TORKOL-4160 file (C-alpha; in steps of 0.2 Angstrom, whole numbers, padded with zeros to 4 digits, m for minus):
441
<pt num="1" X="0000" Y="0000" Z="0000"/>
<pt num="2" X="0007" Y="0017" Z="m0005"/>
<pt num="3" X="0005" Y="0029" Z="0009"/>
<pt num="4" X="0007" Y="0044" Z="m0002"/>
<pt num="5" X="m0005" Y="0040" Z="m0015"/>
<pt num="6" X="m0018" Y="0027" Z="m0009"/>
<pt num="7" X="m0035" Y="0033" Z="m0003"/>
<pt num="8" X="m0032" Y="0042" Z="0014"/>
<pt num="9" X="m0048" Y="0035" Z="0022"/>
<pt num="10" X="m0046" Y="0017" Z="0017"/>
<pt num="11" X="m0027" Y="0018" Z="0022"/>
<pt num="12" X="m0031" Y="0025" Z="0039"/>
<pt num="13" X="m0045" Y="0013" Z="0043"/>
<pt num="14" X="m0034" Y="m0002" Z="0038"/>
<pt num="15" X="m0020" Y="0004" Z="0049"/>
<pt num="16" X="m0032" Y="0009" Z="0063"/>
<pt num="17" X="m0040" Y="m0008" Z="0064"/>
<pt num="18" X="m0023" Y="m0017" Z="0065"/>
<pt num="19" X="m0015" Y="m0004" Z="0077"/>
<pt num="20" X="m0030" Y="m0003" Z="0088"/>
<pt num="21" X="m0031" Y="m0022" Z="0090"/>
<pt num="22" X="m0012" Y="m0022" Z="0094"/>
<pt num="23" X="m0013" Y="m0008" Z="0107"/>
<pt num="24" X="m0029" Y="m0016" Z="0115"/>
<pt num="25" X="m0021" Y="m0033" Z="0117"/>
<pt num="26" X="m0005" Y="m0026" Z="0124"/>
<pt num="27" X="m0015" Y="m0017" Z="0137"/>
<pt num="28" X="m0024" Y="m0033" Z="0141"/>
<pt num="29" X="m0008" Y="m0041" Z="0147"/>
<pt num="30" X="m0008" Y="m0030" Z="0162"/>
<pt num="31" X="m0027" Y="m0029" Z="0164"/>
<pt num="32" X="m0029" Y="m0048" Z="0164"/>
<pt num="33" X="m0016" Y="m0050" Z="0177"/>
<pt num="34" X="m0025" Y="m0037" Z="0188"/>
<pt num="35" X="m0042" Y="m0045" Z="0186"/>
<pt num="36" X="m0035" Y="m0063" Z="0189"/>
<pt num="37" X="m0024" Y="m0058" Z="0204"/>
<pt num="38" X="m0039" Y="m0047" Z="0211"/>
<pt num="39" X="m0050" Y="m0062" Z="0210"/>
<pt num="40" X="m0037" Y="m0073" Z="0218"/>
<pt num="41" X="m0032" Y="m0062" Z="0232"/>
<pt num="42" X="m0046" Y="m0049" Z="0234"/>
<pt num="43" X="m0042" Y="m0031" Z="0237"/>
<pt num="44" X="m0024" Y="m0035" Z="0243"/>
<pt num="45" X="m0020" Y="m0042" Z="0226"/>
<pt num="46" X="m0027" Y="m0026" Z="0217"/>
<pt num="47" X="m0017" Y="m0015" Z="0229"/>
<pt num="48" X="m0001" Y="m0025" Z="0225"/>
<pt num="49" X="m0004" Y="m0023" Z="0206"/>
<pt num="50" X="m0006" Y="m0004" Z="0209"/>
<pt num="51" X="0012" Y="m0005" Z="0216"/>
<pt num="52" X="0018" Y="m0014" Z="0201"/>
<pt num="53" X="0010" Y="m0003" Z="0188"/>
<pt num="54" X="0025" Y="0009" Z="0187"/>
<pt num="55" X="0036" Y="m0005" Z="0183"/>
<pt num="56" X="0026" Y="m0009" Z="0167"/>
<pt num="57" X="0026" Y="0010" Z="0163"/>
<pt num="58" X="0045" Y="0010" Z="0164"/>
<pt num="59" X="0046" Y="m0005" Z="0152"/>
<pt num="60" X="0034" Y="0000" Z="0139"/>
<pt num="61" X="0040" Y="0018" Z="0139"/>
<pt num="62" X="0057" Y="0012" Z="0134"/>
<pt num="63" X="0050" Y="0002" Z="0120"/>
<pt num="64" X="0040" Y="0017" Z="0114"/>
<pt num="65" X="0055" Y="0028" Z="0115"/>
<pt num="66" X="0065" Y="0017" Z="0103"/>
<pt num="67" X="0050" Y="0010" Z="0093"/>
<pt num="68" X="0041" Y="0026" Z="0089"/>
<pt num="69" X="0057" Y="0037" Z="0088"/>
<pt num="70" X="0065" Y="0025" Z="0077"/>
<pt num="71" X="0050" Y="0022" Z="0066"/>
<pt num="72" X="0047" Y="0041" Z="0064"/>
<pt num="73" X="0065" Y="0043" Z="0058"/>
<pt num="74" X="0063" Y="0028" Z="0047"/>
<pt num="75" X="0047" Y="0035" Z="0039"/>
<pt num="76" X="0054" Y="0052" Z="0036"/>
<pt num="77" X="0069" Y="0045" Z="0027"/>
<pt num="78" X="0057" Y="0034" Z="0017"/>
<pt num="79" X="0045" Y="0048" Z="0013"/>
<pt num="80" X="0058" Y="0061" Z="0008"/>
<pt num="81" X="0074" Y="0054" Z="0000"/>
<pt num="82" X="0070" Y="0035" Z="0000"/>
<pt num="83" X="0088" Y="0030" Z="0005"/>
<pt num="84" X="0087" Y="0011" Z="0008"/>
<pt num="85" X="0104" Y="0011" Z="0017"/>
<pt num="86" X="0100" Y="0026" Z="0029"/>
<pt num="87" X="0083" Y="0017" Z="0032"/>
<pt num="88" X="0091" Y="0001" Z="0037"/>
<pt num="89" X="0105" Y="0010" Z="0047"/>
<pt num="90" X="0091" Y="0018" Z="0057"/>
<pt num="91" X="0083" Y="0001" Z="0060"/>
<pt num="92" X="0099" Y="m0007" Z="0065"/>
<pt num="93" X="0103" Y="0007" Z="0077"/>
<pt num="94" X="0086" Y="0006" Z="0085"/>
<pt num="95" X="0088" Y="m0013" Z="0088"/>
<pt num="96" X="0105" Y="m0010" Z="0096"/>
<pt num="97" X="0098" Y="0005" Z="0106"/>
<pt num="98" X="0083" Y="m0006" Z="0112"/>
<pt num="99" X="0095" Y="m0020" Z="0117"/>
<pt num="100" X="0106" Y="m0009" Z="0128"/>
<pt num="101" X="0091" Y="m0001" Z="0136"/>
<pt num="102" X="0083" Y="m0018" Z="0139"/>
<pt num="103" X="0099" Y="m0024" Z="0148"/>
<pt num="104" X="0101" Y="m0009" Z="0158"/>
<pt num="105" X="0082" Y="m0010" Z="0164"/>
<pt num="106" X="0085" Y="m0029" Z="0168"/>
<pt num="107" X="0100" Y="m0024" Z="0179"/>
<pt num="108" X="0090" Y="m0011" Z="0187"/>
<pt num="109" X="0076" Y="m0023" Z="0192"/>
<pt num="110" X="0089" Y="m0036" Z="0198"/>
<pt num="111" X="0098" Y="m0025" Z="0209"/>
<pt num="112" X="0085" Y="m0012" Z="0216"/>
<pt num="113" X="0069" Y="m0022" Z="0216"/>
<pt num="114" X="0064" Y="m0019" Z="0234"/>
<pt num="115" X="0069" Y="m0001" Z="0235"/>
<pt num="116" X="0059" Y="0003" Z="0219"/>
<pt num="117" X="0044" Y="m0006" Z="0225"/>
<pt num="118" X="0044" Y="0003" Z="0241"/>
<pt num="119" X="0046" Y="0019" Z="0231"/>
<pt num="120" X="0031" Y="0014" Z="0221"/>
<pt num="121" X="0021" Y="0013" Z="0237"/>
<pt num="122" X="0023" Y="m0004" Z="0243"/>
<pt num="123" X="0020" Y="m0008" Z="0261"/>
<pt num="124" X="0028" Y="m0022" Z="0271"/>
<pt num="125" X="0012" Y="m0032" Z="0269"/>
<pt num="126" X="0011" Y="m0029" Z="0250"/>
<pt num="127" X="0030" Y="m0031" Z="0245"/>
<pt num="128" X="0030" Y="m0050" Z="0245"/>
<pt num="129" X="0015" Y="m0051" Z="0233"/>
<pt num="130" X="0023" Y="m0038" Z="0222"/>
<pt num="131" X="0039" Y="m0047" Z="0221"/>
<pt num="132" X="0031" Y="m0064" Z="0218"/>
<pt num="133" X="0023" Y="m0056" Z="0202"/>
<pt num="134" X="0039" Y="m0050" Z="0196"/>
<pt num="135" X="0048" Y="m0066" Z="0198"/>
<pt num="136" X="0049" Y="m0070" Z="0180"/>
<pt num="137" X="0044" Y="m0053" Z="0173"/>
<pt num="138" X="0060" Y="m0045" Z="0178"/>
<pt num="139" X="0070" Y="m0058" Z="0167"/>
<pt num="140" X="0060" Y="m0054" Z="0152"/>
<pt num="141" X="0061" Y="m0035" Z="0152"/>
<pt num="142" X="0071" Y="m0034" Z="0135"/>
<pt num="143" X="0057" Y="m0045" Z="0127"/>
<pt num="144" X="0043" Y="m0033" Z="0132"/>
<pt num="145" X="0054" Y="m0019" Z="0126"/>
<pt num="146" X="0056" Y="m0028" Z="0109"/>
<pt num="147" X="0037" Y="m0031" Z="0107"/>
<pt num="148" X="0035" Y="m0012" Z="0105"/>
<pt num="149" X="0051" Y="m0009" Z="0094"/>
<pt num="150" X="0047" Y="m0023" Z="0082"/>
<pt num="151" X="0028" Y="m0019" Z="0081"/>
<pt num="152" X="0032" Y="m0001" Z="0077"/>
<pt num="153" X="0044" Y="m0005" Z="0063"/>
<pt num="154" X="0032" Y="m0019" Z="0055"/>
<pt num="155" X="0019" Y="m0005" Z="0054"/>
<pt num="156" X="0031" Y="0006" Z="0045"/>
<pt num="157" X="0036" Y="m0008" Z="0033"/>
<pt num="158" X="0018" Y="m0011" Z="0027"/>
<pt num="159" X="0015" Y="m0026" Z="0038"/>
<pt num="160" X="0003" Y="m0020" Z="0052"/>
<pt num="161" X="m0007" Y="m0036" Z="0051"/>
<pt num="162" X="0007" Y="m0047" Z="0057"/>
<pt num="163" X="0011" Y="m0035" Z="0071"/>
<pt num="164" X="m0007" Y="m0036" Z="0077"/>
<pt num="165" X="m0008" Y="m0055" Z="0075"/>
<pt num="166" X="0008" Y="m0058" Z="0085"/>
<pt num="167" X="0001" Y="m0047" Z="0099"/>
<pt num="168" X="m0016" Y="m0055" Z="0099"/>
<pt num="169" X="m0009" Y="m0073" Z="0099"/>
<pt num="170" X="0003" Y="m0068" Z="0113"/>
<pt num="171" X="m0012" Y="m0060" Z="0123"/>
<pt num="172" X="m0022" Y="m0077" Z="0121"/>
<pt num="173" X="m0007" Y="m0086" Z="0128"/>
<pt num="174" X="m0007" Y="m0074" Z="0142"/>
<pt num="175" X="m0026" Y="m0075" Z="0146"/>
<pt num="176" X="m0027" Y="m0094" Z="0146"/>
<pt num="177" X="m0010" Y="m0095" Z="0154"/>
<pt num="178" X="m0016" Y="m0084" Z="0169"/>
<pt num="179" X="m0031" Y="m0095" Z="0172"/>
<pt num="180" X="m0020" Y="m0111" Z="0171"/>
<pt num="181" X="m0006" Y="m0105" Z="0181"/>
<pt num="182" X="m0015" Y="m0095" Z="0194"/>
<pt num="183" X="m0030" Y="m0105" Z="0198"/>
<pt num="184" X="m0027" Y="m0123" Z="0191"/>
<pt num="185" X="m0009" Y="m0125" Z="0197"/>
<pt num="186" X="m0012" Y="m0113" Z="0211"/>
<pt num="187" X="0003" Y="m0103" Z="0208"/>
<pt num="188" X="m0005" Y="m0086" Z="0211"/>
<pt num="189" X="0005" Y="m0070" Z="0207"/>
<pt num="190" X="0020" Y="m0080" Z="0201"/>
<pt num="191" X="0009" Y="m0089" Z="0188"/>
<pt num="192" X="0002" Y="m0072" Z="0182"/>
<pt num="193" X="0020" Y="m0065" Z="0179"/>
<pt num="194" X="0025" Y="m0081" Z="0171"/>
<pt num="195" X="0010" Y="m0081" Z="0159"/>
<pt num="196" X="0013" Y="m0063" Z="0154"/>
<pt num="197" X="0031" Y="m0066" Z="0150"/>
<pt num="198" X="0027" Y="m0082" Z="0140"/>
<pt num="199" X="0014" Y="m0072" Z="0130"/>
<pt num="200" X="0027" Y="m0058" Z="0126"/>
<pt num="201" X="0040" Y="m0071" Z="0120"/>
<pt num="202" X="0027" Y="m0079" Z="0109"/>
<pt num="203" X="0023" Y="m0062" Z="0101"/>
<pt num="204" X="0041" Y="m0058" Z="0097"/>
<pt num="205" X="0044" Y="m0075" Z="0089"/>
<pt num="206" X="0029" Y="m0072" Z="0078"/>
<pt num="207" X="0035" Y="m0055" Z="0073"/>
<pt num="208" X="0052" Y="m0061" Z="0068"/>
<pt num="209" X="0044" Y="m0071" Z="0054"/>
<pt num="210" X="0042" Y="m0054" Z="0045"/>
<pt num="211" X="0061" Y="m0055" Z="0041"/>
<pt num="212" X="0058" Y="m0072" Z="0031"/>
<pt num="213" X="0046" Y="m0063" Z="0019"/>
<pt num="214" X="0050" Y="m0057" Z="0002"/>
<pt num="215" X="0041" Y="m0041" Z="0006"/>
<pt num="216" X="0053" Y="m0037" Z="0020"/>
<pt num="217" X="0063" Y="m0021" Z="0018"/>
<pt num="218" X="0071" Y="m0021" Z="0036"/>
<pt num="219" X="0089" Y="m0027" Z="0036"/>
<pt num="220" X="0102" Y="m0026" Z="0049"/>
<pt num="221" X="0117" Y="m0017" Z="0042"/>
<pt num="222" X="0132" Y="m0008" Z="0047"/>
<pt num="223" X="0126" Y="0008" Z="0056"/>
<pt num="224" X="0132" Y="0025" Z="0052"/>
<pt num="225" X="0132" Y="0041" Z="0062"/>
<pt num="226" X="0127" Y="0031" Z="0078"/>
<pt num="227" X="0127" Y="0044" Z="0091"/>
<pt num="228" X="0118" Y="0057" Z="0079"/>
<pt num="229" X="0105" Y="0045" Z="0075"/>
<pt num="230" X="0102" Y="0039" Z="0094"/>
<pt num="231" X="0100" Y="0058" Z="0098"/>
<pt num="232" X="0087" Y="0059" Z="0083"/>
<pt num="233" X="0078" Y="0043" Z="0088"/>
<pt num="234" X="0077" Y="0049" Z="0106"/>
<pt num="235" X="0071" Y="0066" Z="0102"/>
<pt num="236" X="0058" Y="0059" Z="0090"/>
<pt num="237" X="0051" Y="0046" Z="0103"/>
<pt num="238" X="0053" Y="0056" Z="0119"/>
<pt num="239" X="0035" Y="0062" Z="0119"/>
<pt num="240" X="0028" Y="0045" Z="0117"/>
<pt num="241" X="0041" Y="0039" Z="0130"/>
<pt num="242" X="0035" Y="0052" Z="0142"/>
<pt num="243" X="0017" Y="0049" Z="0140"/>
<pt num="244" X="0019" Y="0031" Z="0147"/>
<pt num="245" X="0032" Y="0035" Z="0160"/>
<pt num="246" X="0021" Y="0049" Z="0166"/>
<pt num="247" X="0008" Y="0036" Z="0171"/>
<pt num="248" X="0022" Y="0028" Z="0181"/>
<pt num="249" X="0026" Y="0044" Z="0189"/>
<pt num="250" X="0008" Y="0048" Z="0193"/>
<pt num="251" X="0005" Y="0031" Z="0200"/>
<pt num="252" X="0020" Y="0033" Z="0211"/>
<pt num="253" X="0014" Y="0050" Z="0218"/>
<pt num="254" X="m0004" Y="0044" Z="0219"/>
<pt num="255" X="0001" Y="0028" Z="0229"/>
<pt num="256" X="0011" Y="0039" Z="0241"/>
<pt num="257" X="m0003" Y="0052" Z="0243"/>
<pt num="258" X="m0016" Y="0039" Z="0245"/>
<pt num="259" X="m0005" Y="0031" Z="0259"/>
<pt num="260" X="m0003" Y="0047" Z="0267"/>
<pt num="261" X="m0021" Y="0054" Z="0266"/>
<pt num="262" X="m0033" Y="0038" Z="0263"/>
<pt num="263" X="m0032" Y="0019" Z="0266"/>
<pt num="264" X="m0028" Y="0003" Z="0257"/>
<pt num="265" X="m0046" Y="0001" Z="0251"/>
<pt num="266" X="m0044" Y="0017" Z="0241"/>
<pt num="267" X="m0028" Y="0011" Z="0234"/>
<pt num="268" X="m0036" Y="m0005" Z="0228"/>
<pt num="269" X="m0050" Y="0006" Z="0219"/>
<pt num="270" X="m0036" Y="0017" Z="0212"/>
<pt num="271" X="m0028" Y="0001" Z="0205"/>
<pt num="272" X="m0044" Y="m0002" Z="0196"/>
<pt num="273" X="m0046" Y="0016" Z="0190"/>
<pt num="274" X="m0028" Y="0017" Z="0183"/>
<pt num="275" X="m0031" Y="0000" Z="0174"/>
<pt num="276" X="m0046" Y="0007" Z="0165"/>
<pt num="277" X="m0036" Y="0023" Z="0162"/>
<pt num="278" X="m0022" Y="0012" Z="0155"/>
<pt num="279" X="m0034" Y="0004" Z="0143"/>
<pt num="280" X="m0041" Y="0020" Z="0137"/>
<pt num="281" X="m0023" Y="0027" Z="0134"/>
<pt num="282" X="m0019" Y="0011" Z="0125"/>
<pt num="283" X="m0034" Y="0014" Z="0113"/>
<pt num="284" X="m0027" Y="0031" Z="0110"/>
<pt num="285" X="m0010" Y="0024" Z="0107"/>
<pt num="286" X="m0019" Y="0013" Z="0093"/>
<pt num="287" X="m0025" Y="0030" Z="0085"/>
<pt num="288" X="m0008" Y="0037" Z="0086"/>
<pt num="289" X="0001" Y="0022" Z="0080"/>
<pt num="290" X="m0011" Y="0020" Z="0065"/>
<pt num="291" X="m0008" Y="0039" Z="0061"/>
<pt num="292" X="0011" Y="0040" Z="0063"/>
<pt num="293" X="0017" Y="0031" Z="0047"/>
<pt num="294" X="0004" Y="0039" Z="0036"/>
<pt num="295" X="0007" Y="0056" Z="0043"/>
<pt num="296" X="0026" Y="0055" Z="0044"/>
<pt num="297" X="0028" Y="0050" Z="0026"/>
<pt num="298" X="0015" Y="0063" Z="0019"/>
<pt num="299" X="0022" Y="0077" Z="0029"/>
<pt num="300" X="0040" Y="0073" Z="0023"/>
<pt num="301" X="0033" Y="0073" Z="0005"/>
<pt num="302" X="0023" Y="0089" Z="0009"/>
<pt num="303" X="0006" Y="0082" Z="0005"/>
<pt num="304" X="m0003" Y="0094" Z="0017"/>
<pt num="305" X="m0020" Y="0091" Z="0009"/>
<pt num="306" X="m0019" Y="0073" Z="0014"/>
<pt num="307" X="m0013" Y="0077" Z="0031"/>
<pt num="308" X="m0029" Y="0088" Z="0034"/>
<pt num="309" X="m0041" Y="0074" Z="0028"/>
<pt num="310" X="m0032" Y="0062" Z="0040"/>
<pt num="311" X="m0033" Y="0074" Z="0054"/>
<pt num="312" X="m0052" Y="0075" Z="0053"/>
<pt num="313" X="m0053" Y="0056" Z="0053"/>
<pt num="314" X="m0042" Y="0056" Z="0068"/>
<pt num="315" X="m0053" Y="0068" Z="0078"/>
<pt num="316" X="m0069" Y="0058" Z="0074"/>
<pt num="317" X="m0060" Y="0042" Z="0081"/>
<pt num="318" X="m0054" Y="0052" Z="0096"/>
<pt num="319" X="m0072" Y="0059" Z="0100"/>
<pt num="320" X="m0080" Y="0042" Z="0099"/>
<pt num="321" X="m0067" Y="0033" Z="0110"/>
<pt num="322" X="m0069" Y="0047" Z="0123"/>
<pt num="323" X="m0088" Y="0046" Z="0124"/>
<pt num="324" X="m0088" Y="0027" Z="0125"/>
<pt num="325" X="m0076" Y="0025" Z="0139"/>
<pt num="326" X="m0083" Y="0040" Z="0149"/>
<pt num="327" X="m0100" Y="0033" Z="0148"/>
<pt num="328" X="m0096" Y="0016" Z="0153"/>
<pt num="329" X="m0086" Y="0021" Z="0168"/>
<pt num="330" X="m0100" Y="0033" Z="0174"/>
<pt num="331" X="m0114" Y="0020" Z="0171"/>
<pt num="332" X="m0106" Y="0004" Z="0178"/>
<pt num="333" X="m0092" Y="0008" Z="0190"/>
<pt num="334" X="m0095" Y="m0007" Z="0201"/>
<pt num="335" X="m0096" Y="m0018" Z="0186"/>
<pt num="336" X="m0077" Y="m0014" Z="0183"/>
<pt num="337" X="m0074" Y="m0017" Z="0202"/>
<pt num="338" X="m0081" Y="m0034" Z="0201"/>
<pt num="339" X="m0071" Y="m0038" Z="0185"/>
<pt num="340" X="m0055" Y="m0033" Z="0193"/>
<pt num="341" X="m0057" Y="m0040" Z="0210"/>
<pt num="342" X="m0067" Y="m0050" Z="0223"/>
<pt num="343" X="m0073" Y="m0034" Z="0232"/>
<pt num="344" X="m0078" Y="m0031" Z="0250"/>
<pt num="345" X="m0093" Y="m0021" Z="0255"/>
<pt num="346" X="m0081" Y="m0007" Z="0260"/>
<pt num="347" X="m0074" Y="m0006" Z="0242"/>
<pt num="348" X="m0091" Y="m0007" Z="0234"/>
<pt num="349" X="m0096" Y="0008" Z="0244"/>
<pt num="350" X="m0082" Y="0020" Z="0240"/>
<pt num="351" X="m0078" Y="0014" Z="0222"/>
<pt num="352" X="m0093" Y="0022" Z="0212"/>
<pt num="353" X="m0088" Y="0040" Z="0217"/>
<pt num="354" X="m0070" Y="0038" Z="0215"/>
<pt num="355" X="m0071" Y="0030" Z="0197"/>
<pt num="356" X="m0084" Y="0042" Z="0191"/>
<pt num="357" X="m0074" Y="0057" Z="0196"/>
<pt num="358" X="m0058" Y="0049" Z="0189"/>
<pt num="359" X="m0067" Y="0045" Z="0172"/>
<pt num="360" X="m0070" Y="0063" Z="0168"/>
<pt num="361" X="m0052" Y="0062" Z="0162"/>
<pt num="362" X="m0057" Y="0049" Z="0149"/>
<pt num="363" X="m0065" Y="0063" Z="0139"/>
<pt num="364" X="m0048" Y="0071" Z="0136"/>
<pt num="365" X="m0035" Y="0058" Z="0137"/>
<pt num="366" X="m0037" Y="0051" Z="0119"/>
<pt num="367" X="m0035" Y="0069" Z="0112"/>
<pt num="368" X="m0020" Y="0072" Z="0123"/>
<pt num="369" X="m0011" Y="0056" Z="0119"/>
<pt num="370" X="m0015" Y="0057" Z="0101"/>
<pt num="371" X="m0008" Y="0074" Z="0100"/>
<pt num="372" X="0010" Y="0068" Z="0105"/>
<pt num="373" X="0010" Y="0056" Z="0090"/>
<pt num="374" X="0004" Y="0070" Z="0079"/>
<pt num="375" X="0016" Y="0083" Z="0084"/>
<pt num="376" X="0031" Y="0071" Z="0083"/>
<pt num="377" X="0026" Y="0065" Z="0066"/>
<pt num="378" X="0026" Y="0083" Z="0059"/>
<pt num="379" X="0043" Y="0086" Z="0067"/>
<pt num="380" X="0037" Y="0097" Z="0082"/>
<pt num="381" X="0044" Y="0087" Z="0096"/>
<pt num="382" X="0045" Y="0102" Z="0108"/>
<pt num="383" X="0026" Y="0104" Z="0107"/>
<pt num="384" X="0024" Y="0085" Z="0111"/>
<pt num="385" X="0036" Y="0087" Z="0125"/>
<pt num="386" X="0027" Y="0102" Z="0133"/>
<pt num="387" X="0011" Y="0092" Z="0133"/>
<pt num="388" X="0019" Y="0076" Z="0139"/>
<pt num="389" X="0028" Y="0084" Z="0154"/>
<pt num="390" X="0013" Y="0095" Z="0159"/>
<pt num="391" X="0002" Y="0079" Z="0160"/>
<pt num="392" X="0015" Y="0068" Z="0168"/>
<pt num="393" X="0024" Y="0079" Z="0179"/>
<pt num="394" X="0021" Y="0098" Z="0181"/>
<pt num="395" X="0002" Y="0101" Z="0182"/>
<pt num="396" X="m0003" Y="0083" Z="0188"/>
<pt num="397" X="0010" Y="0082" Z="0202"/>
<pt num="398" X="0006" Y="0100" Z="0208"/>
<pt num="399" X="m0012" Y="0096" Z="0209"/>
<pt num="400" X="m0009" Y="0079" Z="0218"/>
<pt num="401" X="0000" Y="0089" Z="0231"/>
<pt num="402" X="m0011" Y="0104" Z="0232"/>
<pt num="403" X="m0028" Y="0097" Z="0231"/>
<pt num="404" X="m0027" Y="0085" Z="0247"/>
<pt num="405" X="m0023" Y="0100" Z="0257"/>
<pt num="406" X="m0040" Y="0106" Z="0254"/>
<pt num="407" X="m0049" Y="0089" Z="0258"/>
<pt num="408" X="m0042" Y="0072" Z="0256"/>
<pt num="409" X="m0055" Y="0066" Z="0243"/>
<pt num="410" X="m0051" Y="0080" Z="0231"/>
<pt num="411" X="m0036" Y="0070" Z="0226"/>
<pt num="412" X="m0047" Y="0061" Z="0213"/>
<pt num="413" X="m0050" Y="0078" Z="0204"/>
<pt num="414" X="m0031" Y="0080" Z="0200"/>
<pt num="415" X="m0031" Y="0070" Z="0184"/>
<pt num="416" X="m0047" Y="0076" Z="0176"/>
<pt num="417" X="m0041" Y="0094" Z="0179"/>
<pt num="418" X="m0024" Y="0090" Z="0172"/>
<pt num="419" X="m0031" Y="0083" Z="0156"/>
<pt num="420" X="m0043" Y="0098" Z="0154"/>
<pt num="421" X="m0028" Y="0110" Z="0155"/>
<pt num="422" X="m0017" Y="0100" Z="0143"/>
<pt num="423" X="m0032" Y="0098" Z="0131"/>
<pt num="424" X="m0033" Y="0117" Z="0130"/>
<pt num="425" X="m0015" Y="0119" Z="0126"/>
<pt num="426" X="m0014" Y="0105" Z="0112"/>
<pt num="427" X="m0030" Y="0112" Z="0104"/>
<pt num="428" X="m0022" Y="0129" Z="0103"/>
<pt num="429" X="m0006" Y="0121" Z="0095"/>
<pt num="430" X="m0017" Y="0111" Z="0083"/>
<pt num="431" X="m0024" Y="0127" Z="0077"/>
<pt num="432" X="m0007" Y="0135" Z="0076"/>
<pt num="433" X="0000" Y="0121" Z="0066"/>
<pt num="434" X="m0013" Y="0120" Z="0053"/>
<pt num="435" X="m0012" Y="0139" Z="0050"/>
<pt num="436" X="0006" Y="0136" Z="0046"/>
<pt num="437" X="0002" Y="0123" Z="0033"/>
<pt num="438" X="m0003" Y="0129" Z="0016"/>
<pt num="439" X="m0014" Y="0116" Z="0007"/>
<pt num="440" X="m0006" Y="0110" Z="m0009"/>
<pt num="441" X="m0018" Y="0109" Z="m0024"/>
């Protein structure tokens, strides 16, 4: 499929279906673990998974940094000068970069596991359960990173379907593996971590079959200008990296503030809210990942009329996604609670108000996440960075520390307010960007 000439609507829908499926199944890895462990251990299991959540954010953010960053650079070379040697050099450097980051993250998990979990909000009661879950996961950190890198490059090498198939099959292994290992073999959290790791390994093995196809254009070659390209990959992928790592930062601060002002039942409900939010965010990743290869190549080729059409389709998708998830969370908050854990009466009493307040953010998260992919693809990484750092650090953390001083339960308004503020900024920047683009006739 020629991304510069084929019908823009059909092209977008084809990429959206595959990217959306891939992003959703990726999020299901963590969601299934959360649900199974919550059912097995009750609220304690959900609290432990809330503590582990920043670990996943760290792992996947590193994969997005290299995967999205490398594929953006790859697409711009392909769309502008179509230099095969430079394209493959970018691919090779991305693989090496991802391997190095994977090994470093693995060493970090080996040597600092307990201090990190305490930092993420673990108590002495929750620490053993969190460590059990990470027993196998920590050894497979590079594998999880490579699922993101390979799927990004496959989409940019016109094979989005294989990326989706690989993640779907890995997800199926994870779901059935969770049931078999957690409940049938009674392995609990250790089994959940093992099932997730096996699912990721299966996904990577399937994606590697792309390199056996005649249509494959991705080759390992002698890299050139390594440091320059690592810098370019990092700057191109940083906003996507920060979108995900910001969730880890928010979870860390949230866990600490809940421990300070509220209680473990609130932490268990927050674990559910953050998992729903992760699913919403992963759906938004699907929109961004579907858009990125099309937008990058058309921007490099200066086909601004196609970019404007694509943007309209993106906004429709964002709007539909926002309305669906906000409506569901508002309508059946305790339905989500019963999916993710075996709740106590105390949890069922406090959960509806917490989830409903938090779900206001779902109206704005898809737009804000999509914006980072958009601005990266049109070579405006600074704009992406500002939006990302506002969501994940500056505005969000400020509100998390300020609002509880008024009243403890106002902490739940911090994320919705953050998303509203950021959405105003990105809307202004969208308008400014399109004013600068002159439509080619």
